[in-house]
C-alpha positions in Angstrom: 149.6 -14.4 -36.0 149.7 -18.2 -35.8 146.9 -20.0 -37.8 143.8 -21.0 -35.8 143.1 -24.6 -35.2 139.8 -24.4 -37.2 141.6 -23.0 -40.3 144.0 -26.0 -40.2 141.4 -28.6 -39.7 139.6 -28.9 -43.0 139.8 -32.7 -42.8 137.5 -33.3 -39.9 133.9 -33.9 -40.8 131.2 -32.5 -38.5 129.6 -35.0 -36.2 132.6 -37.4 -36.0 131.7 -40.1 -33.5 133.8 -40.0 -30.4 134.3 -43.0 -28.1 135.4 -43.0 -24.5 139.1 -42.9 -24.0 140.6 -46.2 -22.9 141.9 -46.1 -19.4 145.6 -45.6 -19.1 147.7 -48.7 -18.8 149.3 -49.3 -15.4 152.4 -47.4 -14.7 155.5 -49.6 -14.7 157.9 -48.5 -11.9 161.6 -48.8 -12.4 163.1 -52.0 -11.0 165.9 -51.4 -8.4 167.7 -54.7 -9.3 167.7 -57.3 -12.0 167.2 -61.0 -11.6 167.6 -62.6 -15.0 165.1 -65.3 -14.2 162.4 -62.7 -13.8 162.7 -61.4 -17.4 160.7 -62.8 -20.2 162.7 -64.3 -23.1 163.7 -61.5 -25.4 162.2 -63.1 -28.5 158.8 -63.0 -26.8 158.8 -59.3 -25.9 159.1 -57.2 -29.0 159.9 -57.5 -32.7 163.5 -56.4 -32.2 165.0 -57.1 -28.8 165.7 -54.1 -26.6 167.8 -55.7 -23.8 168.9 -52.4 -22.3 165.3 -51.9 -21.2 164.0 -55.4 -20.6 167.0 -56.5 -18.6 167.0 -53.5 -16.3 163.2 -53.2 -16.0 162.2 -56.9 -15.9 158.5 -56.3 -15.4 158.2 -55.4 -19.0 157.0 -58.6 -20.6 155.2 -57.3 -23.7 155.8 -54.8 -26.5 152.8 -52.7 -25.3 154.3 -52.5 -21.8 157.6 -51.4 -23.2 155.9 -48.8 -25.3 153.8 -47.5 -22.4 157.0 -47.4 -20.2 158.7 -45.2 -22.8 155.8 -42.7 -22.5 155.4 -42.8 -18.7 159.1 -42.8 -17.9 160.9 -41.2 -20.8 164.0 -40.3 -18.7 164.6 -43.8 -17.6 163.8 -45.2 -21.1 165.9 -42.8 -23.2 168.6 -42.5 -20.5 169.2 -46.2 -20.6 169.5 -46.3 -24.3 171.7 -43.2 -24.4 174.2 -44.8 -22.0 174.3 -48.1 -23.7 174.1 -47.1 -27.4 176.2 -44.0 -27.6 179.8 -43.3 -26.6 180.2 -40.3 -24.4 183.1 -37.9 -23.9 181.4 -36.9 -20.6 178.4 -38.9 -19.5 175.3 -36.9 -18.8 173.6 -36.7 -15.3 170.5 -34.9 -16.5 168.3 -36.6 -19.2 165.8 -33.7 -19.9 165.6 -30.0 -19.2 162.5 -28.9 -21.2 160.7 -25.6 -21.2 157.5 -26.6 -23.0 155.8 -23.2 -22.9 158.7 -21.8 -24.9 159.1 -24.9 -27.1 162.6 -25.3 -25.8 163.7 -29.0 -25.5 167.0 -30.3 -24.2 168.1 -33.9 -24.0 171.2 -35.0 -22.0 172.2 -31.3 -21.7 175.2 -31.7 -19.4 176.6 -34.6 -21.5 179.3 -34.4 -24.1 179.9 -36.5 -27.2 181.2 -36.3 -30.7 178.9 -37.6 -33.5 181.7 -38.6 -35.8 183.3 -40.8 -33.1 180.0 -42.5 -32.6 179.5 -43.1 -36.3 183.0 -44.0 -37.3 185.8 -44.3 -34.7 184.2 -46.8 -32.3 183.4 -49.2 -35.2 186.8 -48.7 -36.7 188.3 -49.8 -33.4 186.1 -52.9 -33.2 185.9 -54.0 -36.8 188.0 -51.8 -39.0 187.6 -53.9 -42.2 183.8 -53.9 -42.1 182.3 -52.1 -45.1 180.8 -48.8 -44.0 179.8 -47.4 -47.3 178.7 -49.2 -50.4 178.7 -46.7 -53.2 176.5 -47.7 -56.1 177.6 -45.3 -58.8 175.5 -44.2 -61.7 176.7 -46.9 -64.0 175.8 -50.4 -62.7 178.7 -52.7 -61.8 181.1 -49.9 -60.8 180.4 -49.9 -57.1 183.0 -49.0 -54.5 183.4 -50.1 -51.0 184.7 -48.0 -48.1 185.6 -49.7 -44.8 185.2 -48.1 -41.4 189.0 -47.7 -41.2 189.1 -46.0 -44.6 186.2 -43.8 -43.7 187.9 -42.7 -40.4 191.0 -41.8 -42.3 189.1 -39.7 -44.9 186.9 -38.0 -42.2 190.0 -37.0 -40.3 191.8 -35.7 -43.4 188.9 -33.6 -44.4 188.4 -32.3 -40.9 192.0 -31.3 -40.8 191.6 -29.4 -44.1 188.6 -27.5 -42.7 190.3 -26.7 -39.4 193.4 -25.5 -41.2 191.2 -23.2 -43.4 189.7 -21.5 -40.3 186.4 -23.5 -39.9 185.6 -23.9 -36.3 182.9 -24.9 -33.8 179.5 -23.5 -34.7 180.5 -22.4 -38.2 178.0 -23.3 -40.9 179.3 -25.2 -43.9 177.1 -25.6 -47.0 177.4 -28.9 -48.9 176.3 -29.2 -52.5 177.4 -32.7 -53.4 176.3 -35.8 -55.3 175.5 -39.0 -53.4 179.0 -40.2 -52.8 181.5 -41.1 -50.1 182.7 -37.4 -50.2 179.2 -36.2 -49.2 179.2 -38.6 -46.1 182.8 -37.7 -45.3 182.0 -34.0 -45.5 179.1 -34.3 -43.1 181.1 -36.3 -40.6 184.2 -34.0 -40.9 182.0 -31.1 -40.0 180.7 -33.0 -37.0 184.2 -33.9 -36.0 185.3 -30.3 -35.6 182.0 -29.0 -34.3 181.0 -27.2 -37.4 177.3 -27.3 -38.5 176.6 -28.7 -42.0 173.8 -27.6 -44.2 173.4 -30.1 -47.1 171.6 -28.6 -50.1 170.2 -31.1 -52.6 172.6 -31.1 -55.6 169.8 -30.3 -58.1 168.5 -27.1 -56.6 169.0 -24.0 -58.7 171.7 -21.4 -58.0 169.0 -19.1 -56.5 167.8 -21.8 -54.2 171.3 -22.6 -53.1 172.2 -19.0 -52.6 169.1 -18.4 -50.3 170.1 -21.3 -48.1 173.8 -20.2 -47.9 172.7 -16.7 -47.0 170.1 -17.8 -44.4 172.6 -20.1 -42.7 175.4 -17.5 -42.9 177.8 -20.1 -44.4 181.3 -18.9 -45.2 182.4 -22.2 -46.6 181.0 -24.4 -49.4 182.0 -27.9 -50.3 181.0 -29.1 -53.8 182.3 -31.2 -56.7 183.1 -30.5 -60.3 180.1 -32.4 -61.6 177.5 -34.9 -60.7 176.3 -37.9 -62.8 172.8 -39.2 -62.5 170.7 -41.3 -64.9 173.5 -41.0 -67.5 173.3 -37.3 -67.4 176.1 -34.9 -66.3 175.1 -32.1 -63.9 177.3 -29.0 -63.7 177.6 -28.6 -59.9 180.5 -26.2 -60.0 178.7 -23.9 -62.4 175.7 -23.7 -60.1 177.9 -23.0 -57.1 179.7 -20.2 -59.0 176.4 -18.6 -59.8 175.2 -18.9 -56.2 178.4 -17.7 -54.6 178.3 -14.6 -56.8 175.2 -13.6 -54.8 176.7 -14.5 -51.5 179.6 -12.1 -50.6 179.9 -13.8 -47.2 181.4 -17.0 -48.7 185.1 -16.9 -48.4 186.1 -20.3 -49.7 184.8 -23.1 -51.9 186.3 -26.6 -51.8 185.9 -28.4 -55.1 186.1 -32.2 -55.1 186.4 -34.4 -58.1 183.6 -36.7 -59.3 184.2 -36.9 -63.0 187.6 -35.2 -63.3 186.3 -32.6 -65.6 188.1 -29.3 -66.0 186.1 -26.6 -64.3 186.7 -22.9 -63.9 188.6 -22.1 -60.6 188.3 -18.6 -59.1 190.2 -16.9 -56.3 187.9 -18.4 -53.6 188.1 -22.0 -55.0 190.4 -24.7 -53.5 191.0 -28.0 -55.2 189.9 -30.4 -52.5 192.1 -33.4 -53.5 195.2 -31.3 -53.4 194.3 -29.9 -50.0 193.6 -33.4 -48.7 197.0 -34.7 -49.9 198.8 -32.5 -47.4 196.8 -33.7 -44.3 197.3 -36.6 -42.0 194.7 -39.2 -40.9 194.5 -38.3 -37.3 192.3 -35.5 -36.0 191.3 -35.0 -32.4 187.5 -34.8 -32.2 186.0 -31.6 -30.8 184.4 -31.9 -27.4 180.8 -31.3 -28.2 177.8 -30.6 -25.9 174.9 -32.9 -26.5 172.7 -29.9 -27.4 175.3 -28.3 -29.8 173.9 -28.0 -33.4 174.7 -30.9 -35.7 173.1 -29.7 -38.9 170.5 -27.5 -40.6 168.2 -28.8 -43.3 166.0 -26.5 -45.3 162.4 -27.6 -45.9 159.6 -25.8 -47.7 156.7 -24.4 -45.8 153.2 -23.9 -47.1 154.0 -20.2 -47.2 157.1 -18.1 -46.7 160.7 -18.8 -47.3 162.4 -22.2 -46.7 162.8 -23.1 -43.1 166.2 -24.0 -41.7 165.2 -26.9 -39.5 167.9 -27.3 -36.8 168.9 -30.6 -35.2 171.3 -31.1 -32.3 173.8 -33.8 -31.7 173.0 -36.5 -29.0 169.2 -36.6 -29.1 169.0 -36.7 -32.9 171.7 -39.4 -33.2 170.1 -41.6 -30.5 166.7 -41.3 -32.2 168.0 -42.0 -35.7 170.0 -45.0 -34.4 167.1 -46.4 -32.3 164.5 -46.0 -35.1 166.9 -47.5 -37.7 167.4 -50.6 -35.5 163.8 -51.1 -34.4 161.7 -50.0 -37.4 163.8 -52.1 -39.7 165.0 -54.9 -37.3 168.6 -54.1 -38.2 171.1 -56.9 -37.4 174.8 -57.0 -37.7 175.8 -58.0 -41.2 172.8 -56.5 -42.9 173.3 -54.4 -46.0 171.0 -51.4 -45.6 169.8 -49.9 -48.9 168.1 -46.6 -48.5 168.0 -45.0 -52.0 167.3 -41.4 -50.8 169.5 -38.5 -51.6 171.7 -37.3 -48.8 170.2 -33.8 -49.5 167.0 -34.8 -47.7 166.2 -35.9 -44.1 165.8 -39.5 -45.1 169.3 -39.5 -46.5 170.6 -37.9 -43.3 168.8 -40.3 -40.9 168.8 -43.6 -42.8 171.7 -43.3 -45.2 174.2 -41.7 -42.9 173.6 -41.2 -39.2 171.3 -44.0 -38.2 173.1 -46.8 -40.1 176.6 -45.6 -39.2 175.8 -45.2 -35.6 174.7 -48.8 -35.6 177.9 -49.9 -37.4 175.9 -50.9 -40.5 176.9 -51.2 -44.1 174.9 -48.5 -45.8 174.3 -48.1 -49.6 174.9 -44.8 -51.4 172.7 -44.9 -54.5 173.8 -42.3 -57.1 171.5 -43.3 -60.0 167.8 -43.3 -60.8 165.2 -46.1 -60.6 165.1 -46.4 -64.4 168.7 -46.1 -65.5 169.8 -47.9 -67.6 166.5 -49.7 -67.4 163.5 -50.2 -65.1 165.2 -53.1 -63.4 168.0 -51.0 -61.9 166.9 -51.2 -58.3 166.5 -55.0 -58.4 169.7 -55.6 -60.3 171.5 -53.6 -57.6 169.8 -55.6 -54.8 171.0 -58.8 -56.4 174.5 -57.7 -57.1 175.1 -56.1 -53.7 173.2 -58.5 -51.6 171.0 -55.8 -50.1 168.9 -56.9 -47.2 166.8 -53.8 -46.6 165.3 -51.6 -49.3 163.8 -48.2 -48.4 162.4 -45.9 -51.0 159.6 -43.5 -51.9 156.1 -44.3 -53.2 156.7 -42.1 -56.2 159.5 -44.5 -57.3 157.3 -47.5 -56.8 154.4 -46.0 -58.8 156.8 -45.2 -61.6 158.2 -48.7 -61.7 154.9 -50.6 -61.5 154.1 -49.1 -64.9 156.5 -51.5 -66.4 156.4 -55.3 -67.0 156.9 -57.5 -64.0 159.8 -59.2 -65.7 161.9 -56.1 -64.9 161.6 -57.3 -61.3 161.4 -61.1 -61.5 164.5 -61.5 -63.8 166.7 -60.4 -60.8 167.4 -62.5 -57.7 165.9 -60.8 -54.6 166.5 -63.5 -52.1 168.8 -61.3 -50.0 165.9 -59.0 -49.2 164.5 -59.2 -45.7 162.8 -55.9 -45.1 161.1 -53.3 -47.4 160.3 -49.8 -46.5 158.4 -46.8 -47.8 158.8 -43.1 -46.9 157.6 -39.7 -48.1 153.9 -39.9 -48.5 151.0 -42.4 -48.0 151.7 -45.6 -49.9 148.6 -46.5 -51.9 147.3 -50.1 -51.8 148.2 -51.0 -55.3 151.8 -49.9 -54.9 151.9 -51.6 -51.5 150.9 -54.9 -52.9 153.2 -54.6 -55.9 156.1 -53.9 -53.6 155.2 -56.6 -51.0 153.9 -59.3 -53.2 156.1 -59.0 -56.3 159.3 -57.4 -55.2 159.3 -58.9 -51.7 157.8 -62.2 -52.8 155.3 -62.0 -49.9 158.0 -62.9 -47.5 159.5 -59.5 -46.6 158.1 -57.3 -43.9 157.1 -53.9 -45.5 157.2 -50.9 -43.1 155.3 -47.9 -44.4 156.8 -45.2 -42.3 155.5 -41.7 -41.4 157.8 -39.0 -40.2 159.1 -35.6 -41.1 162.3 -33.4 -41.4 161.2 -31.9 -38.1 160.9 -35.2 -36.3 164.4 -36.4 -37.1 163.3 -40.0 -37.5 160.4 -42.4 -37.9 157.4 -41.6 -35.7 154.8 -44.2 -36.9 155.6 -47.5 -38.5 154.3 -51.1 -38.4 157.5 -52.1 -36.6 158.5 -52.2 -33.8 155.5 -54.3 -32.5 154.7 -57.5 -30.7 156.5 -60.3 -32.5 154.6 -61.4 -35.6 152.0 -58.7 -35.2 150.1 -58.1 -38.5 151.3 -55.6 -41.0 148.4 -54.1 -43.0 148.7 -52.3 -46.3 148.4 -48.6 -46.8 149.1 -47.3 -43.3 152.0 -46.8 -40.9 149.9 -48.3 -38.0 151.9 -48.1 -34.8 153.7 -45.3 -32.9 157.5 -45.6 -32.2 158.8 -45.8 -28.7 158.4 -42.5 -26.9 155.9 -41.1 -29.4 152.3 -40.4 -28.3 150.1 -39.6 -31.3 147.1 -37.4 -30.5 144.2 -36.5 -32.8 142.8 -33.0 -32.3 139.5 -31.4 -33.3 139.0 -27.9 -34.8 138.7 -26.4 -31.3 142.0 -27.8 -30.1 140.4 -30.6 -28.1 141.6 -34.2 -28.1 139.6 -36.7 -30.2 139.5 -39.9 -28.2 138.5 -43.4 -29.0 138.7 -45.4 -32.2 137.1 -44.8 -35.6 137.9 -41.1 -35.4 139.9 -38.5 -37.4 141.6 -35.3 -36.7 144.8 -33.2 -36.9 147.8 -35.4 -36.2 149.7 -34.0 -33.2 152.2 -35.5 -30.8 151.7 -35.3 -27.1 155.2 -36.3 -26.0 158.7 -35.0 -26.5 161.1 -37.4 -28.2 164.9 -37.0 -28.5 164.9 -36.5 -32.3 162.6 -33.4 -32.3 164.0 -30.4 -34.2 165.0 -27.7 -31.7 164.2 -24.6 -33.7 164.0 -23.0 -37.0 167.4 -21.4 -37.5 167.3 -17.8 -36.6 163.6 -17.7 -36.1 162.3 -19.5 -33.0 159.1 -17.6 -33.2 158.3 -19.2 -36.6 159.1 -22.6 -35.0 156.6 -21.8 -32.2 153.9 -20.5 -34.5 154.2 -23.3 -37.0 154.4 -26.4 -34.7 153.1 -25.5 -31.3 150.7 -22.5 -31.5 147.9 -24.2 -33.6 147.2 -26.8 -30.8 148.7 -25.6 -27.5 150.4 -28.3 -25.6 151.1 -30.5 -28.7 153.4 -30.7 -31.6 151.3 -30.2 -34.8 152.5 -32.2 -37.8 150.5 -30.4 -40.4 149.0 -33.8 -41.4 145.6 -35.3 -40.8 145.1 -38.8 -39.6 142.5 -41.4 -38.9 142.6 -43.9 -36.0 140.7 -47.1 -36.9 138.8 -49.5 -34.8 141.9 -51.4 -33.9 143.8 -48.3 -32.9 146.0 -48.2 -36.0 146.9 -44.9 -37.7 146.2 -44.0 -41.3 147.7 -40.8 -42.7 145.1 -38.9 -44.7 147.4 -36.2 -46.2 148.4 -32.7 -45.6 145.8 -30.5 -43.9 146.1 -28.1 -46.8 145.5 -30.9 -49.3 141.8 -31.0 -48.4 138.9 -30.3 -50.7 135.5 -29.0 -49.5 132.9 -30.4 -51.9 129.3 -29.4 -51.1 130.3 -29.1 -47.4 132.0 -32.5 -47.4 135.7 -32.5 -46.3 137.6 -34.7 -48.7 141.2 -35.8 -48.2 143.0 -35.9 -51.6 145.0 -39.0 -50.5 141.7 -40.8 -50.1 140.7 -40.1 -53.7 144.1 -40.8 -55.1 144.3 -44.2 -53.3 141.0 -45.2 -54.8 142.0 -44.2 -58.3 145.3 -46.0 -58.0 143.5 -49.3 -57.7 142.7 -49.1 -61.4 145.1 -51.4 -63.3 145.9 -48.8 -66.0 146.7 -45.9 -63.7 150.4 -45.4 -62.8 150.2 -42.1 -60.9 147.6 -39.6 -59.9 147.4 -36.3 -58.1 144.1 -34.8 -57.0 143.5 -31.1 -56.2 140.6 -28.9 -55.6 139.5 -26.0 -57.9 136.8 -23.3 -57.6 133.3 -24.6 -58.5 130.4 -22.3 -58.9 127.9 -24.6 -57.3 129.8 -27.0 -55.1 132.3 -24.5 -53.7 135.2 -26.8 -54.8 135.4 -29.4 -57.4 137.8 -32.3 -57.7 140.4 -32.3 -60.5 142.4 -35.4 -61.2 145.7 -35.3 -63.1 146.8 -38.9 -64.0 149.5 -40.8 -65.7 148.6 -44.0 -67.4 150.8 -47.1 -67.5 152.8 -47.9 -70.7 151.1 -50.2 -73.0 147.6 -49.5 -71.9 145.1 -50.5 -74.5 141.8 -49.2 -73.0 140.4 -45.9 -74.3 140.6 -42.9 -72.0 136.8 -42.7 -72.0 136.6 -46.3 -70.7 139.3 -45.6 -68.1 137.5 -42.5 -66.9 134.2 -44.3 -66.6 135.9 -47.1 -64.6 137.5 -44.5 -62.3 134.1 -42.8 -61.6 132.7 -46.1 -60.6 135.7 -46.9 -58.5 135.7 -43.6 -56.6 131.9 -43.8 -56.1 132.3 -47.3 -54.7 135.3 -46.6 -52.5 134.2 -43.2 -51.2 131.0 -41.5 -52.4 129.5 -39.8 -55.4 130.6 -36.4 -54.3 134.2 -37.5 -54.4 134.2 -38.3 -58.1 136.4 -35.8 -60.0 134.8 -33.3 -62.3 137.8 -33.5 -64.6 140.2 -36.3 -65.5 143.3 -35.1 -67.3 145.8 -37.6 -68.7 149.3 -36.2 -68.6 152.7 -37.6 -69.6 154.0 -36.9 -66.1 153.4 -34.8 -63.0 155.4 -31.8 -61.7 157.8 -33.1 -59.1 160.7 -31.8 -57.1 163.9 -33.6 -57.6 163.2 -35.6 -54.4 160.0 -36.9 -56.1 157.4 -34.8 -54.2 154.4 -33.8 -56.4 154.0 -30.1 -56.4 150.2 -29.8 -56.0 150.3 -26.1 -55.6 151.2 -25.9 -59.3 148.4 -28.3 -60.2 145.9 -26.2 -58.2 146.9 -23.1 -60.2 146.5 -25.0 -63.5 143.1 -26.4 -62.4 142.0 -22.9 -61.4 143.0 -21.5 -64.8 145.7 -19.4 -63.3 148.8 -20.5 -65.2 150.3 -16.9 -64.8 150.5 -17.6 -61.0 152.6 -20.8 -61.2 155.7 -19.0 -59.7 159.2 -20.4 -59.8 159.3 -23.9 -61.4 163.1 -24.0 -61.9 163.7 -26.4 -59.1 161.4 -29.1 -60.5 163.0 -32.3 -61.8 161.5 -31.5 -65.3 160.1 -28.0 -65.6 159.0 -28.6 -69.2 156.3 -31.0 -68.0 154.4 -28.0 -66.5 153.9 -26.3 -69.9 152.7 -29.6 -71.4 150.1 -30.0 -68.6 149.0 -26.4 -69.1 148.5 -26.9 -72.8 146.7 -30.2 -72.3 144.4 -28.6 -69.7 143.6 -25.6 -72.1 142.9 -28.0 -75.0 140.7 -30.2 -72.8 138.8 -27.1 -71.5 138.2 -25.8 -75.0 137.1 -29.3 -76.1 
């Protein structure tokens, strides 16, 4: 049975004030002809020009009118962009064919295109020597550049290898690769022949990899001998060997070379470089339907096995390209530096598909934020001339523990835009990123979106030109996205100054189409809790100005003496303390209050204040920022927090520790540093005895 709305809505306090809903903006009818003199100057309309819309629909003179048009007339809006921004093998006649009651969504269903042609071939024709990939290897100063012509050659060669080995349309191919041109080439080679890629982060355990191979039914795996990250060598081939031993359906494993190390080769293994040497650089692209699967990407649920989120071709590509252009004001010649791993959705949408669809130069960052020193990001920015820098809050909170000199010693004048993704960006990290790194001159877009949405949903840009960007919130919905706040009974919470479950009341091209092999789970997870809406699983607050704040996951809510308390709110308050580098707040059973607040925190290096003094300061800070009931019962100083290799804090582990249930921690092998868990358990036990 799907969860009830009330069970999901722990965030919403009783008696939330509701205001009357603003009347709808006037509907903007499609213009039948265009007179250039009628159109407002592009620079005066929206933060990044969208001429395909403003020139065809000249009545749209403001950003708000364009946004409202995208909601009122999605077929005209997205149809125009699809025709102008994508290259079609057969142009579509139908824009949408949705069946909302079944959660079946189709965009451009009678159209045909090939994603690799859109990301590579058309740019190779127009500007073959433009750099497509800027590979920043683990060791600084060893970067490699791959032009669009070279990328096209390599994609075609690998596509030919796959075809010759029997991989065809619809077949699933598992990729377990380091951040490298090979990873991008493999993704695009699959797209070229119509195969479906499933990228698994090259840091997951053999068991985690095996479960994803089995769920996808992949018969082919592409990996490398080793990976190098932060000065450490990771034995990728050994992990794949252990995984494949549990997957009898796998019939072949292509092994690329990253370090050139000698690795064990079995009967299913094929040396990729040798196979590539026998193939040509021309490969006829498969004719693909717009709704054909492009990729699967597995994401954890709050319960149950990982979900194979399925994205199709045309809608996803259009949405990734459009959000890349308008959230970041991408312009030709920019060097786009998203430092996410390709194993996550951010790497898919803003390292590979969005930037390449727009003909950009995109950075592949193989290393870590602190290797060989905490200035690595900013040295890379200076050396490569990066214009856009997009990263996760966890990396920022790590780096602000160090002296400012690690930032200021490097020239960052090339930077124009900064971005954050993955979780709410607390105020201190926002100001450090904006004021210090960006020198108060770069726009900072704090973006909210999910694996399931395919691309950015709420972000400070696009907006009216020069509209304010406020710290600590994503603020504004993307074109075509209608955020809706819902109450525990499934009703819509209207007005400003209100909170609720963050849902979406529109259908956008990038929405995931299903959970692979389990459409019922897709329905139950995202559409059953609040019928008629996509439920994100997050809570949000809409302020008096209509801007959106993300309050955290709905299951990251603590009920203290009847008060619903969002963990992100407490964490944000604590992060304002100058000696606190990172913090994670969870609830734990409390005999009197129902639940108490437990704060795990990491202090900055070189802190001189005593822990008692810091704790007293934090109590005052939380009381002043929120209320007395929000003050944590326990403050535990830790050397680090348990995180996945993508940087996500595993709060379920912290909840078990806080509840004195270390025997229920479950599998911690996929954490970036499993040993940190035992240290926290021991520190907690010692603190409790003391």
